[in-house]
C-alpha positions in Angstrom: 1.2 28.2 27.9 0.2 26.1 24.8 2.5 26.4 21.8 0.8 23.7 19.8 -2.7 22.2 19.2 -2.8 18.7 17.9 -6.0 17.0 16.6 -7.3 13.5 16.1 -9.0 13.1 12.6 -12.0 10.8 12.5 -15.0 12.0 14.5 -13.0 15.0 15.8 -12.5 17.0 12.6 -14.4 14.9 10.0 -17.4 12.5 10.0 -18.7 10.0 7.5 -21.9 10.9 5.6 -22.9 7.3 5.9 -22.4 4.8 8.8 -19.4 2.5 8.7 -21.6 -0.6 8.3 -23.1 0.8 5.1 -19.7 1.8 3.8 -18.4 -1.8 4.5 -21.3 -3.3 2.6 -20.7 -1.0 -0.4 -17.1 -2.0 -0.5 -17.8 -5.8 -0.4 -20.6 -5.5 -3.0 -18.3 -3.6 -5.3 -15.6 -6.2 -5.2 -17.8 -9.3 -5.1 -16.9 -10.2 -1.6 -19.4 -11.8 0.8 -21.3 -9.5 3.2 -19.3 -8.8 6.3 -20.6 -7.5 9.6 -19.2 -4.4 11.3 -18.6 -6.5 14.4 -16.6 -9.1 12.5 -14.6 -6.4 10.9 -13.7 -4.7 14.2 -12.7 -8.1 15.7 -10.4 -8.8 12.7 -9.0 -5.2 13.0 -8.0 -6.0 16.6 -6.3 -9.2 15.5 -4.2 -7.7 12.7 -1.6 -5.0 12.7 -2.4 -2.5 10.0 0.6 -0.3 9.1 0.3 0.2 5.3 -3.2 -1.0 4.3 -6.2 -2.9 5.7 -5.3 -5.9 3.5 -4.4 -8.2 6.5 -7.9 -7.5 8.0 -9.8 -8.5 4.9 -7.5 -11.5 4.3 -8.4 -12.6 7.8 -12.2 -12.1 7.2 -12.2 -13.9 3.8 -10.0 -16.8 4.9 -12.9 -19.1 6.0 -15.3 -18.1 3.2 -15.8 -19.6 -0.2 -15.2 -16.2 -1.8 -12.3 -15.7 -4.3 -12.4 -11.9 -3.7 -9.0 -10.3 -3.5 -8.4 -8.9 0.0 -6.2 -6.2 -1.4 -9.0 -5.1 -3.8 -11.6 -5.1 -0.9 -9.2 -3.1 1.2 -8.8 -0.6 -1.6 -12.5 -0.3 -2.2 -13.2 0.2 1.5 -10.5 2.8 1.8 -11.8 4.8 -1.2 -15.4 4.5 -0.1 -14.6 5.8 3.4 -12.5 8.7 2.0 -15.3 9.7 -0.4 -17.9 9.6 2.4 -16.0 11.9 4.7 -17.0 15.5 5.3 -15.5 18.2 7.6 -17.4 19.3 10.6 -18.8 22.8 10.1 -16.2 25.5 10.4 -13.2 23.3 11.1 -11.2 24.2 8.0 -11.4 27.9 8.9 -10.6 27.1 12.5 -7.4 25.2 11.5 -6.3 28.1 9.4 -7.0 30.6 12.2 -5.2 28.5 14.8 -2.0 28.4 12.7 -1.7 32.1 13.1 -1.0 31.7 16.8 0.1 28.0 17.3 1.8 25.1 15.7 -1.1 22.9 14.5 -0.7 19.1 14.1 -2.6 16.0 13.3 -2.0 12.6 14.9 -4.3 9.9 13.7 -4.4 6.1 14.3 -4.6 3.9 11.2 -2.9 2.4 8.2 -0.9 4.8 6.1 -2.7 4.6 2.8 -6.1 4.9 4.4 -5.4 8.0 6.4 -3.3 9.7 3.8 -6.1 9.1 1.3 -8.5 10.8 3.6 -6.3 13.9 3.8 -5.8 14.0 0.0 -9.5 13.6 -0.7 -10.3 16.4 1.8 -7.5 18.6 0.3 -5.8 18.8 3.7 -2.3 17.9 2.7 -1.1 21.3 3.8 -3.7 22.1 6.5 -1.3 21.2 9.3 2.2 22.1 10.3 2.8 18.4 10.7 0.5 15.4 10.2 1.4 11.9 11.3 -0.3 8.6 10.8 0.5 5.9 13.4 1.0 3.3 10.6 4.2 5.3 9.9 5.4 5.2 13.5 6.8 2.7 16.0 3.5 2.7 17.9 0.0 4.0 17.8 -2.1 5.8 20.3 -2.4 5.5 23.3 1.4 4.7 23.3 3.3 7.8 24.5 5.7 7.3 21.6 3.0 8.3 19.2 2.4 11.6 21.0 6.2 12.2 21.4 6.6 11.8 17.6 4.1 14.6 16.8 5.4 17.0 19.5 9.0 16.4 18.2 7.8 17.1 14.7 6.2 20.3 15.9 9.4 21.2 17.9 7.4 21.7 21.1 7.6 19.9 24.5 4.6 17.7 25.4 3.7 20.1 28.2 3.4 22.9 25.6 0.8 21.0 23.5 -3.0 20.4 23.7 -4.4 17.3 22.1 -8.1 17.2 20.9 -9.7 13.9 20.4 -12.9 11.8 21.0 -11.6 8.4 22.2 -11.1 8.0 25.9 -8.3 5.4 25.8 -6.5 6.4 22.6 -6.8 10.1 22.9 -7.5 11.3 26.5 -5.6 8.6 28.4 -2.8 8.5 25.8 -2.3 12.3 25.6 -2.4 12.9 29.3 0.0 10.0 30.1 2.4 11.5 27.5 2.3 14.9 29.2 -0.1 16.8 26.9 -3.3 18.5 28.0 -6.3 16.7 26.5 -9.6 18.1 25.3 -12.3 15.5 24.9 -14.7 15.7 22.0 -18.1 14.5 23.2 -20.1 12.5 20.7 -23.8 11.8 20.7 -24.3 8.4 22.5 -20.5 8.4 23.0 -18.4 8.0 26.2 -19.1 10.1 29.3 -16.8 13.1 30.0 -13.4 11.8 31.3 -12.1 13.7 34.3 -8.5 13.5 32.9 -9.4 15.9 30.2 -8.8 19.6 30.9 -12.0 20.4 29.0 -14.9 18.8 27.1 -16.4 20.0 23.9 -19.5 18.9 22.0 -18.6 17.6 18.6 -20.9 20.1 16.9 -19.2 23.0 18.7 -15.5 22.2 17.9 -14.9 25.0 15.4 -16.2 27.8 17.7 -15.1 26.4 21.1 -11.5 25.2 20.5 -9.8 28.6 19.8 -11.2 30.2 22.9 -10.7 27.2 25.0 -7.0 26.9 24.0 -6.5 30.6 24.6 -8.0 30.3 28.0 -5.3 27.7 29.0 -2.6 30.3 28.6 
């Protein structure tokens, strides 16, 4: 019987109003940095551990250029541009409030601390959850079981008493199930196919209406 519902953040509860490539271009233009491709950014992201900020990523990207742009300034501009571009999916704020009447409600999101905390502040969601953890604050990020154990411990529930809702197959579905949580996969347009390890699959546009009934049905 579920005692807690834990959510991923990006593309599960919120989506950017502009695509990430455009946001990256806006941030580099603002700071006088050279144009950077989304593919190069993602490659640098994989090479660099980001706990506090994305500065190591941009330091990597700018290292072999002639630009004198400050990586910290680019990271800050990118962080703020992303936060300002986010909008909640329809109905999710009311859904979170309603769920808290029956369950502990948590957030576990991968990413550097300042970036993800900025998003919550910009959204006005600092108190929207009973507990909210950013993996940059933890020993490990998703899909490592320690990340999921950290949020269930914070919510004071056993992993088997929690449901995790997220869109990424490896980070969210694999990670949650291997940690002992039931996983609900959020399906994105042109995203991964439904994963059989998930106990249920929900279209992104239907999260607010589908999740409460789905979780209640697991009881």
